C-alpha positions as CSV (number, residue, x, y, z in Angstrom):
1,M,-8.0,15.5,15.9
2,R,-5.7,12.6,16.4
3,I,-1.8,12.5,16.7
4,R,-0.5,9.1,16.0
5,T,3.1,7.8,16.1
6,I,3.3,4.0,15.6
7,F,6.2,2.1,17.3
8,G,6.6,-1.7,17.1
9,L,4.5,-2.1,13.9
10,F,7.7,-1.8,11.7
11,V,11.1,-0.9,12.2
12,A,12.7,3.5,10.4
13,L,13.8,4.6,7.1
14,G,15.2,3.3,3.8
15,H,14.5,-0.3,3.0
16,A,14.3,-0.5,-0.8
17,S,13.0,-3.9,-2.0
18,A,9.4,-3.4,-1.0
19,W,8.7,-0.5,-3.4
20,C,7.4,-3.0,-6.0
21,D,4.0,-2.6,-4.3
22,M,4.0,1.0,-5.5
23,Q,5.6,0.5,-8.9
24,D,2.6,-1.6,-10.0
25,A,0.3,1.4,-9.3
26,P,0.2,4.4,-11.6
27,I,1.0,6.8,-8.7
28,G,4.7,5.9,-8.7
29,R,5.3,5.7,-12.4
30,G,7.4,8.4,-14.2
31,I,8.8,9.8,-10.9
32,A,12.6,9.8,-11.0
33,D,13.2,8.7,-7.4
34,C,10.8,5.9,-7.9
35,D,12.3,4.6,-11.1
36,R,16.0,4.6,-10.3
37,K,17.3,1.3,-8.9
38,G,18.9,1.6,-5.4
39,V,16.6,4.4,-4.3
40,G,15.0,3.7,-1.0
41,T,11.3,3.4,-0.5
42,F,11.2,6.4,1.7
43,R,12.8,8.7,-0.8
44,C,10.5,7.5,-3.3
45,A,7.4,8.0,-1.2
46,R,8.5,11.6,-0.4
47,A,8.8,12.3,-4.0
48,V,5.3,11.0,-4.7
49,E,4.0,13.3,-1.8
50,A,5.7,16.2,-3.5
51,T,3.8,15.5,-6.7
52,Q,0.5,15.0,-4.8
53,A,1.2,18.4,-3.0
54,R,1.3,20.4,-6.3
55,G,-2.4,19.2,-7.0
56,S,-3.7,19.3,-3.5
57,T,-7.0,20.8,-2.6
58,G,-6.5,21.2,1.0
59,Q,-7.4,17.7,1.9
60,W,-4.0,17.3,3.5
61,H,-0.8,19.1,4.3
62,R,2.6,18.5,5.9
63,K,4.3,20.7,8.5
64,G,7.7,19.5,9.3
65,E,7.3,15.9,10.6
66,V,3.7,16.0,11.0
67,L,1.0,15.1,8.2
68,T,-2.4,16.4,8.7
69,I,-5.2,14.6,6.8
70,R,-8.8,16.1,6.6
71,H,-11.9,13.8,6.6
72,G,-15.5,14.0,7.5
73,K,-14.9,13.6,11.3
74,G,-12.1,16.1,11.6
75,R,-8.4,15.5,11.2
76,T,-5.9,12.8,11.6
77,L,-2.3,13.9,12.4
78,L,0.5,11.4,11.7
79,A,3.8,12.3,13.3
80,D,7.0,10.7,12.0
81,G,9.0,8.7,14.5
82,P,12.8,9.5,15.1
83,S,14.7,8.5,12.2
84,E,17.5,7.1,14.4
85,S,15.2,4.7,16.1
86,E,14.6,1.2,14.8
87,T,11.0,1.4,15.7
88,G,10.2,4.8,14.2
89,V,7.8,5.0,11.2
90,A,7.7,7.8,8.6
91,Y,4.5,8.7,6.8
92,S,4.1,10.0,3.3
93,Y,0.9,11.0,1.5
94,V,0.8,9.2,-1.7
95,G,-2.7,9.5,-3.1
96,F,-6.4,9.9,-2.8
97,L,-8.8,7.3,-4.3
98,S,-11.7,9.7,-5.3
99,S,-14.0,7.0,-6.5
100,V,-14.0,5.5,-2.9
101,A,-13.0,8.7,-0.9
102,V,-9.9,6.8,0.7
103,H,-6.6,8.7,1.5
104,V,-3.5,6.6,1.0
105,V,-0.5,7.1,3.2
106,H,2.9,5.2,2.9
107,M,4.4,4.0,6.1
108,Q,8.2,3.5,5.9
109,A,9.9,1.5,8.5
110,H,13.6,0.3,8.8
111,E,13.0,-3.2,7.4
112,G,9.7,-3.0,5.8
113,D,6.7,-0.8,4.7
114,A,2.9,-0.8,4.3
115,F,0.1,1.5,3.5
116,M,-2.4,3.2,5.8
117,L,-5.9,3.7,4.3
118,I,-7.9,6.4,5.9
119,H,-11.7,6.6,5.2
120,G,-12.6,10.0,3.9
121,T,-16.0,10.0,5.6
122,S,-15.3,8.5,9.0
123,G,-11.4,8.9,9.4
124,S,-11.2,5.2,10.3
125,Q,-7.9,3.5,9.5
126,V,-6.6,0.2,8.3
127,I,-3.1,-1.1,7.2
128,A,-2.8,-2.8,3.8
129,S,0.3,-4.5,2.6
130,G,0.4,-2.9,-0.7
131,Y,-0.9,0.1,-2.7
132,P,-4.8,-0.3,-3.2
133,M,-6.4,-0.7,-6.5
134,V,-10.1,0.1,-6.8
135,S,-12.5,-2.4,-8.4
136,P,-14.6,-1.4,-11.4
137,D,-17.7,-1.0,-9.3
138,A,-15.9,0.8,-6.5
139,K,-17.0,-1.7,-3.9
140,H,-13.6,-3.4,-3.3
141,L,-9.9,-2.7,-3.1
142,L,-7.0,-5.0,-4.1
143,S,-3.7,-4.9,-2.2
144,Y,-0.6,-7.2,-2.4
145,S,3.0,-7.3,-1.4
146,M,5.7,-9.4,-2.7
147,D,8.7,-10.4,-0.4
148,I,9.8,-14.0,-1.1
149,D,13.4,-13.2,0.0
150,A,14.0,-11.2,3.1
151,G,10.6,-11.5,4.8
152,F,10.4,-7.9,6.1
153,N,6.9,-7.5,4.4
154,P,4.1,-10.1,4.0
155,N,4.2,-12.0,0.8
156,N,0.3,-11.8,0.4
157,V,-2.8,-10.8,-1.4
158,E,-5.6,-8.9,0.3
159,I,-9.2,-7.9,-0.8
160,W,-10.9,-4.9,1.2
161,R,-14.7,-4.2,1.1
162,V,-15.4,-0.5,0.9
163,G,-18.3,0.5,3.4
164,P,-19.9,3.9,4.0
165,Q,-17.9,4.3,7.3
166,R,-15.0,1.7,7.1
167,L,-12.9,-0.6,5.1
168,S,-13.2,-4.3,5.9
169,K,-10.7,-7.0,5.0
170,T,-12.7,-9.8,3.4
171,F,-9.7,-12.0,2.1
172,T,-6.0,-12.4,2.8
173,E,-3.7,-15.2,2.0
174,L,0.1,-15.7,2.4
175,L,1.5,-17.1,-0.7
176,G,4.3,-19.4,-1.9
177,W,4.9,-17.3,-4.9
178,G,5.4,-13.6,-5.3
179,P,2.4,-11.5,-6.4
180,V,3.1,-8.9,-9.1
181,E,1.1,-6.8,-11.7
182,G,-2.3,-7.3,-10.1
183,K,-5.4,-6.0,-12.0
184,W,-9.2,-6.1,-11.8
185,L,-10.6,-8.1,-14.7
186,K,-14.2,-7.2,-13.7
187,A,-15.9,-6.2,-10.5
188,D,-15.6,-9.8,-9.0
189,R,-12.5,-11.1,-10.6
190,V,-8.8,-10.3,-10.2
191,A,-5.6,-11.4,-12.1
192,I,-2.2,-11.6,-10.5
193,G,1.1,-12.4,-12.0
194,K,3.2,-15.0,-10.3
195,V,7.0,-14.9,-9.6
196,C,8.8,-17.9,-8.4
197,R,12.4,-18.7,-7.5
198,E,14.4,-21.0,-9.7
199,R,15.3,-24.1,-8.0
200,N,18.8,-24.0,-6.1
201,T,19.3,-20.3,-7.1
202,T,18.2,-16.9,-5.9
203,D,17.0,-15.9,-9.4
204,K,13.2,-15.1,-9.9
205,V,11.2,-16.0,-12.9
206,A,7.6,-15.4,-14.1
207,C,5.7,-18.7,-13.4
208,G,2.2,-17.9,-14.6
209,T,-1.0,-16.0,-13.6
210,A,-3.4,-16.6,-10.6
211,E,-7.0,-15.5,-10.6
212,L,-9.0,-14.6,-7.6
213,A,-12.9,-14.5,-7.9
214,L,-15.8,-13.7,-5.7
215,I,-17.9,-16.8,-5.5
216,G,-21.1,-16.3,-3.6
217,N,-20.0,-14.0,-0.7
218,K,-16.4,-15.4,-0.6
219,W,-13.1,-14.6,-2.4
220,K,-11.3,-17.7,-3.7
221,F,-8.3,-18.4,-5.9
222,V,-9.8,-20.2,-8.9
223,K,-6.6,-20.4,-11.0
């Protein structure tokens, strides 16, 4: 059993702009508190958690401010930090990736968010910048985050290898453009939409598509 409260990793509740990471994933679609503009990411995450709770099979539960997640090695307990603190983190259970047995927990801070991925067999944990998407062969995860304005979150793309006991980050790159609408084309290739700033304005426009491929044993941008 582990009780974990993270301080200093982020800073407590309500930053709204980073939820695009979740909107790209099916888990947040069709939920009112995720679709409305101006709703903070924390409120959206808790709405997703409430939806997940209705179909829960006992793999996790919440009691007050403590989230309990069961895995092959026991339980992980995640305690929300104090909401009035600039270093508190709030945890919301937002999904279970059954094909790879990975729990997904949203982590909300004052000025930024991320996702904790908990291995269902070992309970090992990693922090991904965006909601993970499973490859067709269930061997890798894609995650990404767009923040080309405030800089509260990384503006990046990540690839994770799914192992029998842990997740390993095999690729990460900070970008000069914003990643959106990522998808697996096949088990060794990913397409990611690009958003760029228009020159001398704060407006953002679509500016093409990038592709990331596994060449040999390394992931590389090929387009």
